[in-house]
PAZAPA-4460 file (N, C-alpha, C; in steps of 0.05 Angstrom, whole numbers, plus 32768, in hexadecimal, padded with zeros to 4 digits):
% residues 287
    n_x    n_y    n_z   ca_x   ca_y   ca_z    c_x    c_y    c_z   seq   type   mol
   8051   8206   7FFF   8043   81F5   8013   802D   8206   8021     1      M     A
   8015   81FD   8023   7FFF   820D   802F   8006   8213   804C     2      P     A
   7FFE   822A   8055   8001   8233   8071   7FEF   8223   8083     3      I     A
   7FF9   821A   8099   7FE8   820B   80AD   7FDC   821E   80C1     4      I     A
   7FC2   8221   80BE   7FB4   8234   80D0   7FA1   8224   80E4     5      E     A
   7F97   820E   80DB   7F84   81FE   80EC   7F8E   81E1   80EC     6      T     A
   7F90   81D5   8104   7F99   81BA   8108   7F82   81AA   8116     7      V     A
   7F7D   8192   810C   7F6B   8180   8119   7F7B   816C   812A     8      G     A
   7F6F   8163   8140   7F7C   814F   8150   7F69   8138   8155     9      I     A
   7F72   811F   814F   7F63   8108   8154   7F74   80F5   8165    10      M     A
   7F69   80EA   8179   7F79   80DB   818D   7F6B   80C0   8194    11      T     A
   7F7C   80AD   819A   7F74   8092   81A2   7F66   8095   81BF    12      K     A
   7F50   808A   81C3   7F44   808B   81DE   7F53   8079   81F2    13      P     A
   7F55   8083   820B   7F61   8073   821F   7F7F   8070   821D    14      G     A
   7F8D   8082   820E   7FAA   8081   820C   7FB6   8090   8223    15      A     A
   7FC5   8082   8233   7FD1   808D   824C   7FE2   80A6   8245    16      A     A
   7FF3   80A5   8230   8004   80BB   822A   7FF5   80D3   8221    17      A     A
   7FDC   80D0   8218   7FCD   80E8   820E   7FC4   80FA   8222    18      A     A
   7FC2   80F1   823B   7FB9   8104   8251   7FCC   811A   8256    19      Y     A
   7FE5   8116   8252   7FF9   812C   8254   7FFE   8138   8238    20      Q     A
   7FFF   8128   8224   8008   8131   8209   7FF3   8143   81FD    21      L     A
   7FD9   813D   81FD   7FC5   814D   81EF   7FC4   816A   81FA    22      V     A
   7FC3   816E   8215   7FC4   818A   821F   7FDD   8199   8217    23      P     A
   7FF4   818B   8216   800C   8198   820C   800A   81A0   81F0    24      E     A
   7FFF   818E   81DF   7FFC   8194   81C3   7FE9   81AB   81BD    25      L     A
   7FD3   81AB   81CC   7FC0   81C1   81C9   7FCC   81DC   81D0    26      V     A
   7FDA   81DD   81E7   7FE9   81F6   81EE   7FFD   81FE   81DA    27      R     A
   800C   81EB   81CF   8022   81F0   81BB   8016   81FC   81A3    28      W     A
   8000   81F2   8199   7FF3   81FC   8182   7FE7   8218   8186    29      L     A
   7FD9   821B   819D   7FCD   8236   81A4   7FE2   824A   81A5    30      R     A
   7FF9   8245   81B2   800F   8259   81B3   8018   8262   8199    31      D     A
   8013   8251   8184   801D   8259   816A   8005   8263   8158    32      R     A
   7FEF   8269   8165   7FD8   8275   8157   7FC9   8262   8144    33      G     A
   7FCC   8248   814A   7FBF   8234   8139   7FA3   822E   8144    34      I     A
   7F8F   822E   8132   7F74   8225   8139   7F73   8207   813D    35      N     A
   7F62   81FD   814F   7F63   81E1   8155   7F46   81D6   8153    36      I     A
   7F45   81BE   8147   7F2A   81AE   8146   7F30   8193   8152    37      R     A
   7F22   818A   8164   7F27   8170   8171   7F0F   815E   8170    38      V     A
   7F14   8144   8170   7EFE   8131   8172   7EF6   812B   818F    39      D     A
   7EE2   811B   8193   7ED9   8116   81AF   7EED   8108   81BE    40      Q     A
   7EFC   80F6   81B2   7F11   80E7   81C1   7F26   80FB   81CA    41      E     A
   7F2E   810D   81BA   7F43   8121   81C2   7F39   8134   81D8    42      T     A
   7F20   813B   81D6   7F14   814E   81E9   7F13   8141   8206    43      A     A
   7F13   8127   8207   7F15   8118   8221   7F2E   811F   8230    44      A     A
   7F44   8125   8221   7F5E   812D   822D   7F61   814A   8230    45      Y     A
   7F50   815A   8222   7F52   8177   8223   7F35   8182   8224    46      A     A
   7F28   8180   823D   7F0C   8186   823F   7F04   81A2   8237    47      P     A
   7F17   81B5   8236   7F10   81D1   822F   7F0B   81D4   8210    48      A     A
   7F13   81C0   8201   7F0F   81C1   81E4   7EF4   81B6   81DC    49      E     A
   7EE9   81C4   81C8   7ECF   81BB   81BD   7ED2   81A1   81AE    50      K     A
   7EC1   818E   81B7   7EC4   8172   81AA   7EB3   8172   8191    51      A     A
   7EBD   8166   817C   7EAF   8161   8162   7EAE   8144   815B    52      L     A
   7E9B   813B   814C   7E9C   8120   8142   7EB5   811E   8131    53      D     A
   7EC1   8107   8132   7EDA   8103   8123   7ED8   8109   8105    54      R     A
   7EC0   8103   80F9   7EBD   8107   80DD   7EBC   8126   80D7    55      D     A
   7EB6   8137   80EB   7EB5   8155   80E6   7ECF   8162   80EB    56      L     A
   7EE2   8156   80F8   7EFA   8163   80FF   7F0A   816D   80E7    57      V     A
   7F0D   815C   80D1   7F1D   8166   80BB   7F14   817F   80AC    58      P     A
   7EFB   8186   80B0   7EF0   819E   80A1   7F01   81B6   80A5    59      E     A
   7F0C   81C1   8090   7F1B   81DB   808F   7F37   81D7   809D    60      N     A
   7F40   81BF   80A3   7F59   81BB   80B0   7F70   81BB   809B    61      C     A
   7F86   81C3   80A2   7F9D   81C3   8091   7FB0   81AC   8097    62      D     A
   7FAC   819F   80AF   7FBC   8189   80B9   7FAC   817A   80CE    63      L     A
   7FAF   8160   80CF   7FA2   8150   80E4   7FB8   8141   80F4    64      I     A
   7FB9   8145   810D   7FCC   8137   811F   7FBC   8120   812A    65      V     A
   7FC8   8108   8125   7FBD   80EF   8130   7FCD   80E4   8147    66      V     A
   7FC2   80E1   815E   7FD1   80D6   8176   7FC6   80BA   817C    67      L     A
   7FD6   80A6   8177   7FCD   808B   817C   7FDE   8076   816D    68      G     A
   7FD0   8063   8162   7FDC   804E   8152   7FD1   804E   8135    69      G     A
   7FD7   8038   8128   7FCD   8035   810C   7FAF   8035   810B    70      D     A
   7FA2   8029   811F   7F84   8028   8120   7F79   8044   8121    71      G     A
   7F84   8055   8131   7F7B   8072   8133   7F80   8080   8119    72      T     A
   7F97   807A   810D   7F9C   8087   80F3   7F88   807D   80DD    73      L     A
   7F82   8063   80DD   7F6E   805A   80C8   7F53   8068   80CD    74      L     A
   7F4A   806B   80E6   7F32   8079   80EC   7F33   8097   80E2    75      S     A
   7F4B   80A4   80E7   7F4E   80BF   80DD   7F4D   80C1   80C1    76      A     A
   7F5A   80AE   80B3   7F5A   80AD   8095   7F3E   80AB   808A    77      A     A
   7F2D   809B   8097   7F10   8099   808F   7F01   80B4   8093    78      R     A
   7F09   80C1   80A8   7EFC   80DB   80AE   7F04   80F0   809A    79      A     A
   7F1E   80F0   8090   7F26   8103   807C   7F19   80FE   8061    80      I     A
   7F14   80E4   805C   7F05   80DE   8043   7F15   80E5   802B    81      G     A
   7F09   80F3   8019   7F17   80FA   8000   7F26   8115   8000    82      K     A
   7F28   8120   8018   7F3A   8139   801A   7F56   8130   801A    83      R     A
   7F69   8143   8013   7F85   813E   8013   7F93   814B   802A    84      E     A
   7F85   814E   8040   7F90   815A   8058   7FA7   8148   8063    85      T     A
   7FBE   8150   8067   7FD5   8140   8071   7FCF   8137   808D    86      P     A
   7FD7   811D   8093   7FD5   8111   80AD   7FF1   8111   80B9    87      L     A
   7FF2   8119   80D3   800A   8119   80E2   8007   8105   80F8    88      F     A
   8011   80EC   80F3   800B   80D5   8105   8020   80D1   8119    89      P     A
   8018   80D1   8133   802A   80CE   814A   8024   80B4   8158    90      V     A
   8038   80A4   815B   8034   808A   8168   8034   808B   8186    91      N     A
   801D   8083   8193   801C   8083   81B0   8021   8067   81BC    92      L     A
   8030   8056   81AC   8036   803C   81B6   802B   8027   81A2    93      G     A
   8035   800E   81A5   802C   7FF8   8193   803D   7FF7   8179    94      G     A
   8033   7FE7   8167   8044   7FE1   814F   8048   7FF9   813D    95      L     A
   8031   8004   8133   8031   801D   8125   8043   801F   810D    96      G     A
   803B   8011   80F8   804B   8014   80DF   8047   802F   80D2    97      F     A
   802F   803A   80D5   8028   8054   80C7   802C   806B   80DA    98      L     A
   802A   8068   80F4   802F   807E   8107   804C   807C   8110    99      T     A
   805E   8087   80FF   807A   8083   8102   8088   8099   8113   100      A     A
   8077   80B0   8117   8083   80C7   8127   807E   80C0   8145   101      I     A
   8094   80C3   8154   8093   80BC   8170   808A   80D4   8180   102      T     A
   8084   80CF   819A   807C   80E7   81AB   8092   80FA   81AE   103      I     A
   80AA   80F1   81B0   80C1   8103   81B3   80C6   8114   819B   104      D     A
   80BD   810A   8184   80C0   8119   816A   80A9   812C   8164   105      E     A
   8093   8129   8173   807A   8138   816E   807E   8155   8169   106      L     A
   808A   8164   817C   808B   8180   817B   80A0   818A   8166   107      F     A
   80B8   817D   8166   80CC   8186   8150   80C0   8181   8134   108      P     A
   80B3   816A   812F   80A9   8164   8115   8091   8177   810E   109      E     A
   8081   817C   8123   806B   818E   811E   8074   81A9   8116   110      L     A
   8089   81B2   8122   8095   81CD   811C   809E   81CD   80FF   111      Q     A
   80AA   81B6   80F7   80B3   81B5   80DB   809B   81B5   80C9   112      R     A
   8085   81A9   80D0   806D   81A9   80BF   8062   81C6   80BD   113      A     A
   8061   81D5   80D2   8058   81F1   80D3   8069   8201   80C1   114      L     A
   8083   81FB   80BF   8095   8209   80AF   8096   81FF   8091   115      Q     A
   8086   81EC   808B   8085   81E1   806F   809B   81D0   8068   116      G     A
   80AA   81C4   807D   80C1   81B4   8077   80BB   8195   8079   117      E     A
   80A3   818E   807B   809D   8172   8081   809C   8161   8066   118      H     A
   809F   8147   8069   809F   8135   8052   8084   8126   8051   119      R     A
   8077   8128   803B   805C   811B   8039   805E   8103   8027   120      V     A
   8053   80EC   8030   8053   80D3   8020   8035   80CF   8019   121      A     A
   8030   80CB   7FFE   8015   80C6   7FF5   8011   80A8   7FF5   122      K     A
   7FFC   809F   8001   7FF4   8082   8003   7FDA   807E   7FF3   123      R     A
   7FD9   8070   7FDF   7FC2   806C   7FCE   7FAD   805C   7FDC   124      K     A
   7F95   8065   7FDA   7F7E   8055   7FE6   7F73   8040   7FD3   125      L     A
   7F64   802E   7FDF   7F57   8019   7FCF   7F38   801D   7FD0   126      L     A
   7F2C   8021   7FB8   7F0F   8025   7FB7   7F03   8009   7FB5   127      N     A
   7EEE   8004   7FC5   7EE0   7FEA   7FC7   7EC2   7FEF   7FC5   128      T     A
   7EB7   7FE2   7FB1   7E99   7FE3   7FAD   7E8E   7FC7   7FB4   129      E     A
   7E76   7FC7   7FBF   7E67   7FAE   7FC3   7E50   7FAF   7FAF   130      V     A
   7E50   7F9C   7F9C   7E3C   7F9A   7F87   7E28   7F84   7F8D   131      V     A
   7E0F   7F8A   7F8E   7DF9   7F76   7F93   7DE3   7F78   7F7E   132      R     A
   7DDE   7F63   7F70   7DCB   7F64   7F5B   7DCF   7F7A   7F48   133      D     A
   7DE9   7F7E   7F41   7DF0   7F92   7F2D   7DF0   7FAF   7F36   134      G     A
   7DEC   7FB4   7F51   7DEB   7FCF   7F5A   7E00   7FD1   7F71   135      K     A
   7E0D   7FE9   7F73   7E21   7FEE   7F87   7E12   7FF6   7FA0   136      V     A
   7E15   7FE5   7FB4   7E05   7FE9   7FCD   7E18   7FF6   7FE5   137      V     A
   7E33   7FF6   7FDF   7E44   8001   7FF3   7E5F   8009   7FE4   138      A     A
   7E6B   801E   7FEE   7E84   8028   7FE3   7E96   8031   7FF9   139      N     A
   7EB0   8028   7FF8   7EC3   802E   800E   7EDE   8037   8001   140      Y     A
   7EED   8047   8010   7F08   804E   8009   7F1A   8042   8021   141      E     A
   7F2C   8031   801B   7F3D   8023   802E   7F59   802C   802C   142      A     A
   7F66   8031   8042   7F83   8037   8042   7F93   801C   8041   143      L     A
   7F89   8009   8052   7F99   7FF0   8054   7F8C   7FDA   8042   144      N     A
   7F72   7FD2   8047   7F69   7FBA   803A   7F4B   7FB8   803B   145      D     A
   7F41   7FA7   8028   7F26   7F9D   8029   7F29   7F7F   802E   146      A     A
   7F1B   7F74   8042   7F1F   7F59   804A   7F03   7F4A   804B   147      V     A
   7F01   7F33   803D   7EEA   7F23   803E   7EF1   7F0B   8051   148      L     A
   7EE2   7F08   8067   7EE6   7EF2   807A   7ECD   7EE5   8080   149      T     A
   7ED0   7ECD   808C   7EB9   7EBD   8094   7EAC   7EC8   80AC   150      K     A
   7E92   7EC8   80AD   7E82   7ED0   80C3   7E7B   7EB8   80D6   151      S     A
   7E78   7EA0   80CA   7E71   7E88   80D9   7E88   7E7D   80E8   152      S     A
   7E83   7E6E   80FE   7E99   7E60   810D   7EA3   7E49   80FE   153      I     A
   7EBE   7E47   80FA   7ECC   7E31   80EE   7EC1   7E28   80D4   154      A     A
   7EBB   7E3B   80C2   7EB2   7E35   80A8   7EC0   7E45   8092   155      R     A
   7ECC   7E36   8080   7ED9   7E43   8069   7EC4   7E51   8057   156      M     A
   7ECC   7E65   8048   7EBB   7E73   8036   7EC5   7E6E   801A   157      I     A
   7EB4   7E72   8007   7EB9   7E6E   7FEA   7EB9   7E89   7FDC   158      D     A
   7ED0   7E90   7FD1   7ED3   7EAA   7FC3   7EDF   7EA4   7FA7   159      L     A
   7ED6   7EB4   7F94   7EDF   7EB1   7F78   7EEB   7ECC   7F6F   160      Q     A
   7F04   7ECB   7F69   7F13   7EE5   7F63   7F1A   7EE8   7F46   161      A     A
   7F17   7F00   7F3C   7F1E   7F07   7F21   7F2F   7F21   7F22   162      Y     A
   7F41   7F23   7F0F   7F52   7F3B   7F0B   7F4F   7F44   7EEE   163      V     A
   7F44   7F5C   7EE9   7F3F   7F64   7ECE   7F31   7F50   7EBD   164      D     A
   7F1D   7F44   7EC8   7F0C   7F30   7EBB   7F1A   7F15   7EB8   165      E     A
   7F34   7F12   7EBF   7F42   7EF9   7EBF   7F3D   7EEA   7ED9   166      Q     A
   7F33   7ED0   7ED6   7F2E   7EC1   7EED   7F48   7EBA   7EFC   167      F     A
   7F48   7EBE   7F16   7F61   7EB9   7F25   7F5E   7E9F   7F34   168      V     A
   7F4A   7E9B   7F45   7F48   7E82   7F54   7F2E   7E80   7F62   169      A     A
   7F24   7E69   7F69   7F10   7E66   7F7E   7F1D   7E61   7F99   170      D     A
   7F19   7E72   7FAB   7F26   7E70   7FC5   7F12   7E62   7FD8   171      Y     A
   7F1B   7E4C   7FE4   7F0E   7E42   7FFC   7F21   7E49   8012   172      K     A
   7F19   7E5B   8024   7F2C   7E65   8037   7F1D   7E72   804E   173      A     A
   7F2C   7E7C   8062   7F20   7E8C   8077   7F1A   7EA8   806D   174      D     A
   7F26   7EAF   8057   7F20   7EC9   804C   7F34   7ED2   8037   175      G     A
   7F31   7EEA   802D   7F43   7EF6   8019   7F47   7F13   801F   176      L     A
   7F61   7F1B   801E   7F68   7F38   8022   7F6F   7F44   8008   177      I     A
   7F65   7F5B   8001   7F6C   7F6B   7FEB   7F77   7F85   7FF7   178      V     A
   7F92   7F89   7FF4   7F9F   7F9E   8003   7FB0   7FB0   7FF0   179      C     A
   7FB5   7FC8   7FFA   7FC7   7FDB   7FEE   7FE3   7FD7   7FF8   180      T     A
   7FF8   7FE3   7FEC   8012   7FE1   7FF7   8014   7FEA   8014   181      P     A
   8005   7FFF   801B   8004   8006   8038   7FFA   7FF0   8049   182      T     A
   7FE5   7FE2   803F   7FD9   7FCD   8050   7FE9   7FB3   8050   183      G     A
   7FFF   7FB2   8041   800E   7F99   803F   801C   7F93   805A   184      S     A
   801F   7FA7   806B   802B   7FA3   8086   8016   7FA0   809C   185      T     A
   7FFD   7F9C   8093   7FE7   7F99   80A7   7FDE   7F7B   80A6   186      A     A
   7FC5   7F77   80A2   7FB9   7F5D   80A4   7FC6   7F4A   808F   187      Y     A
   7FCB   7F54   8078   7FD7   7F44   8062   7FF2   7F38   806A   188      S     A
   8002   7F47   807A   801D   7F3E   8083   8018   7F26   8096   189      L     A
   8004   7F29   80A9   8000   7F13   80BB   7FF5   7EF9   80AE   190      A     A
   7FE9   7EFE   8096   7FDE   7EE7   8087   7FF2   7EDA   8073   191      A     A
   800B   7EE4   8075   8020   7EDA   8063   8024   7EE9   8049   192      G     A
   8019   7F01   8047   801E   7F12   802F   8038   7F20   8030   193      G     A
   8040   7F2A   8019   805A   7F38   8016   805A   7F54   8022   194      P     A
   8071   7F5E   8029   8074   7F7A   8030   8078   7F89   8016   195      I     A
   8069   7F9D   8012   806C   7FAC   7FF8   8074   7FC9   7FFD   196      I     A
   8088   7FD2   7FEE   8092   7FEE   7FF1   807A   7FFF   7FEB   197      F     A
   8077   8015   7FFB   805E   8026   7FF8   805A   8031   7FDC   198      P     A
   806F   8037   7FCD   806B   8044   7FB3   8067   8030   7F9D   199      S     A
   8068   8016   7FA1   8063   8003   7F8C   8046   8003   7F84   200      V     A
   8040   8007   7F6B   8025   8009   7F62   8017   7FEE   7F5E   201      P     A
   800C   7FE3   7F73   8002   7FC7   7F72   7FEB   7FC4   7F85   202      T     A
   7FDC   7FAF   7F81   7FC7   7FA5   7F93   7FCD   7F88   7F99   203      I     A
   7FCA   7F80   7FB3   7FD2   7F65   7FBC   7FB9   7F55   7FC4   204      C     A
   7FB8   7F3D   7FBB   7FA3   7F2A   7FC3   7FB1   7F15   7FD4   205      L     A
   7FA8   7F13   7FEE   7FB4   7F01   8001   7F9F   7EEF   800C   206      T     A
   7F9E   7ED5   8006   7F8B   7EC4   8013   7F90   7EBD   8031   207      P     A
   7F7B   7EB9   8040   7F7E   7EB5   805C   7F79   7E97   8062   208      I     A
   7F8D   7E8A   806A   7F8C   7E6C   8071   7F7C   7E5E   805A   209      C     A
   7F87   7E5E   8041   7F79   7E50   802C   7F7A   7E32   802E   210      P     A
   7F65   7E25   8026   7F64   7E07   8028   7F7A   7DFB   8014   211      H     A
   7F7E   7E09   7FFD   7F93   7E00   7FEB   7FAD   7E0F   7FF3   212      M     A
   7FC1   7E00   7FFC   7FD9   7E0D   8005   7FE8   7E1A   7FEF   213      L     A
   7FE1   7E14   7FD6   7FEE   7E21   7FBF   7FE3   7E3B   7FB9   214      T     A
   7FCC   7E44   7FC5   7FC2   7E5F   7FC3   7FD4   7E72   7FD0   215      N     A
   7FE1   7E82   7FC1   7FF5   7E94   7FCB   7FED   7EB1   7FC6   216      R     A
   7FFA   7EC6   7FD5   7FF4   7EE1   7FCF   7FFB   7EE8   7FB3   217      P     A
   7FEC   7EFA   7FA6   7FF0   7F02   7F8C   7FF0   7F21   7F89   218      V     A
   8005   7F2B   7F7B   8007   7F49   7F75   7FFD   7F4E   7F5B   219      L     A
   7FEB   7F62   7F58   7FE1   7F6A   7F3C   7FE7   7F88   7F3A   220      V     A
   7FE7   7F92   7F21   7FEB   7FAE   7F1C   7FD6   7FBF   7F2A   221      P     A
   7FDE   7FD8   7F32   7FCD   7FEA   7F3F   7FB6   7FF2   7F2D   222      E     A
   7FBA   7FF0   7F13   7FA4   7FF6   7F01   7F8F   7FE1   7EFD   223      T     A
   7F92   7FCA   7F0B   7F80   7FB3   7F09   7F66   7FB9   7F17   224      S     A
   7F51   7FAA   7F0E   7F38   7FAA   7F1C   7F34   7F8E   7F27   225      V     A
   7F32   7F8B   7F41   7F30   7F71   7F4F   7F13   7F6E   7F56   226      V     A
   7F07   7F56   7F4E   7EEB   7F4F   7F55   7EED   7F35   7F65   227      R     A
   7EDF   7F35   7F7B   7EDC   7F1C   7F8B   7EBF   7F17   7F91   228      V     A
   7EB5   7F00   7F88   7E9A   7EF8   7F8C   7E97   7EE7   7FA4   229      I     A
   7E84   7EEC   7FB5   7E80   7EDD   7FCD   7E6A   7EC7   7FC8   230      S     A
   7E70   7EAF   7FCD   7E5D   7E99   7FCB   7E58   7E8C   7FE5   231      H     A
   7E40   7E89   7FED   7E39   7E7E   8006   7E20   7E89   8012   232      G     A
   7E16   7E7F   8028   7DFD   7E8B   8034   7E00   7EA9   803A   233      P     A
   7DEB   7EB6   8039   7DE9   7ED3   803F   7DF5   7ED7   805B   234      D     A
   7E07   7EEC   805E   7E12   7EF4   8077   7E28   7EE1   8082   235      N     A
   7E30   7ECD   8072   7E45   7EBA   807B   7E60   7EC6   8075   236      S     A
   7E60   7EDC   8065   7E7A   7EEA   805D   7E76   7F07   8067   237      V     A
   7E8C   7F12   8071   7E8C   7F2F   807A   7EA3   7F3E   806C   238      F     A
   7E9C   7F55   8062   7EB1   7F67   8057   7EB8   7F7C   806B   239      L     A
   7ED2   7F7E   8071   7EDD   7F91   8083   7EF1   7FA4   8075   240      T     A
   7EEE   7FBD   807A   7EFF   7FD1   806E   7F12   7FDC   8083   241      I     A
   7F2C   7FD9   807F   7F40   7FE2   8092   7F3B   7FD8   80AF   242      D     A
   7F2F   7FC1   80B1   7F2A   7FB5   80CC   7F17   7FC5   80DE   243      G     A
   7F08   7FD8   80D1   7EF9   7FEA   80E3   7EDA   7FEC   80DC   244      Q     A
   7ED4   7FEB   80C2   7EB9   7FEC   80B9   7EB3   7FD9   80A3   245      I     A
   7E9A   7FD2   809D   7E95   7FBE   8089   7E78   7FB6   8088   246      G     A
   7E72   7FA0   807B   7E56   7F98   8076   7E55   7F7A   8071   247      T     A
   7E3F   7F6D   8079   7E3C   7F50   8072   7E37   7F4E   8054   248      P     A
   7E3F   7F37   8049   7E3B   7F32   802C   7E24   7F1E   8028   249      M     A
   7E17   7F21   8012   7E02   7F10   800A   7E0C   7EFC   7FF4   250      Q     A
   7E00   7EE5   7FF2   7E09   7ED2   7FDD   7E08   7EDF   7FC1   251      D     A
   7E1F   7EDF   7FB4   7E21   7EEA   7F99   7E2A   7F06   7F98   252      G     A
   7E2E   7F12   7FAF   7E39   7F2E   7FB1   7E56   7F2E   7FA6   253      D     A
   7E5D   7F44   7F9A   7E77   7F48   7F8F   7E85   7F61   7F9B   254      T     A
   7E9E   7F5F   7FA4   7EAC   7F78   7FAA   7EBE   7F7E   7F92   255      I     A
   7EBF   7F97   7F8B   7ECF   7FA1   7F75   7EE4   7FB5   7F80   256      V     A
   7EFD   7FAD   7F7F   7F12   7FBC   7F8B   7F24   7FC9   7F74   257      C     A
   7F2B   7FE2   7F77   7F3B   7FEF   7F63   7F4B   8005   7F73   258      R     A
   7F61   800D   7F68   7F71   8023   7F73   7F60   803C   7F72   259      S     A
   7F5F   804B   7F89   7F4F   8062   7F8B   7F5B   807A   7F7D   260      S     A
   7F4B   808D   7F77   7F53   80A7   7F6C   7F61   80B8   7F82   261      D     A
   7F5E   80B0   7F9B   7F66   80BF   7FB1   7F7D   80B3   7FC1   262      Y     A
   7F8D   80C4   7FCD   7FA4   80BA   7FDE   7FA2   80C8   7FF9   263      S     A
   7FAE   80BA   800C   7FB1   80C4   8028   7FCD   80D1   8029   264      L     A
   7FCE   80EA   8033   7FE8   80F9   8035   7FF2   80F6   8053   265      H     A
   8008   80E6   8055   8014   80E2   806F   802D   80F1   8072   266      L     A
   8031   80FF   8089   8049   810D   8090   805C   80F9   809C   267      I     A
   8074   80F6   8091   8087   80E3   809B   80A0   80F1   80A6   268      R     A
   80AC   80E4   80BB   80C5   80EF   80C6   80D8   80F1   80B1   269      P     A
   80E8   8106   80AE   80FB   810B   8098   8111   80F7   8097   270      P     A
   8119   80EA   80AD   812F   80D8   80AC   8126   80BB   80AE   271      R     A
   810C   80B7   80B0   8101   809C   80B3   80F8   8092   8098   272      M     A
   8108   807E   808D   8100   8073   8073   80F0   8059   8078   273      M     A
   80E5   804E   8063   80D3   8035   8065   80E2   801E   8072   274      F     A
   80FB   8019   806A   8108   8003   8076   8112   8008   8092   275      F     A
   8115   8020   809A   8119   8029   80B5   8101   8020   80C7   276      D     A
   80E9   8024   80BC   80D1   801D   80CB   80CF   8000   80CE   277      V     A
   80D5   7FF1   80B7   80D4   7FD3   80B8   80E7   7FC8   80CC   278      L     A
   8100   7FD4   80CD   8114   7FC9   80E0   810B   7FCE   80FD   279      R     A
   8100   7FE5   8101   80F7   7FED   811C   80DE   7FDD   8125   280      Q     A
   80CA   7FDA   8113   80B1   7FCE   811C   80B2   7FAE   811C   281      K     A
   80C2   7FA4   8109   80C3   7F87   8107   80DB   7F7C   8114   282      L     A
   80EC   7F8D   8120   8103   7F85   8130   8119   7F77   811D   283      K     A
   811A   7F81   8104   812F   7F76   80F2   814B   7F7E   80FD   284      W     A
   815E   7F6E   80F7   8179   7F73   8101   8186   7F8B   80F6   285      G     A
   8198   7F97   8105   81A8   7FAE   80FB   81C3   7FA3   80F3   286      E     A
   81D0   7FB1   80E1   81EB   7FAA   80D9   81FE   7FAE   80EF   287      R     A
***
């Protein structure tokens, strides 16, 4: 296991717990001779630290500590890009399917990570291209999902989906979600999609409020190439990646989704398994 010499810290802005936690974390790391790189949001809680743009924090880091919720983690994952730097996600409140480490567990689990005793889960990313007039005009890596939704008020959109050149369906709906197993507990779950065990090699297509009630979520192999063609006036459909970035679609634009060559490396609590998280976050009953 690589020695951890430099740690990056990324923090949710305006998090009440961070005002005490971030200075404690900085002191804890400094006392152990660890170099620190922080984003501007983190520097707001520790003014003595040099603030960097979030995209620059992962450079030369051996570990990234994320303090916040799943939204902060998704932003951190985008900053890491194609690097395989492990993320150490700490939940500062909220639902947090991905940020399973609690504040109380922060320092004990971080000590385990410094000793090379941590458990790393690899989460496959979803590569999404926007193709317009035969040319790729945008390219994204998503941890959760690529979502096509309507831009206009109270207007359904027309989408045509293919999997490995096989026609799937014409969707008249509020939108369509193409998600990873990791993203199955995000927007897709709220739209009626299945919960998928993280290691299952699959891509899920979940329609959002389809006009045809028989349009149901579909699971396809991870090796599949999913193409969705947008039909309708320019800018009436919007592509959103992980709920945070995206682009308006033009009539005839196609998104091409496939399993990425890259994975996000998440540090998980050693005793917290997937169904433990589901029971805790979804309030499932205990025996």
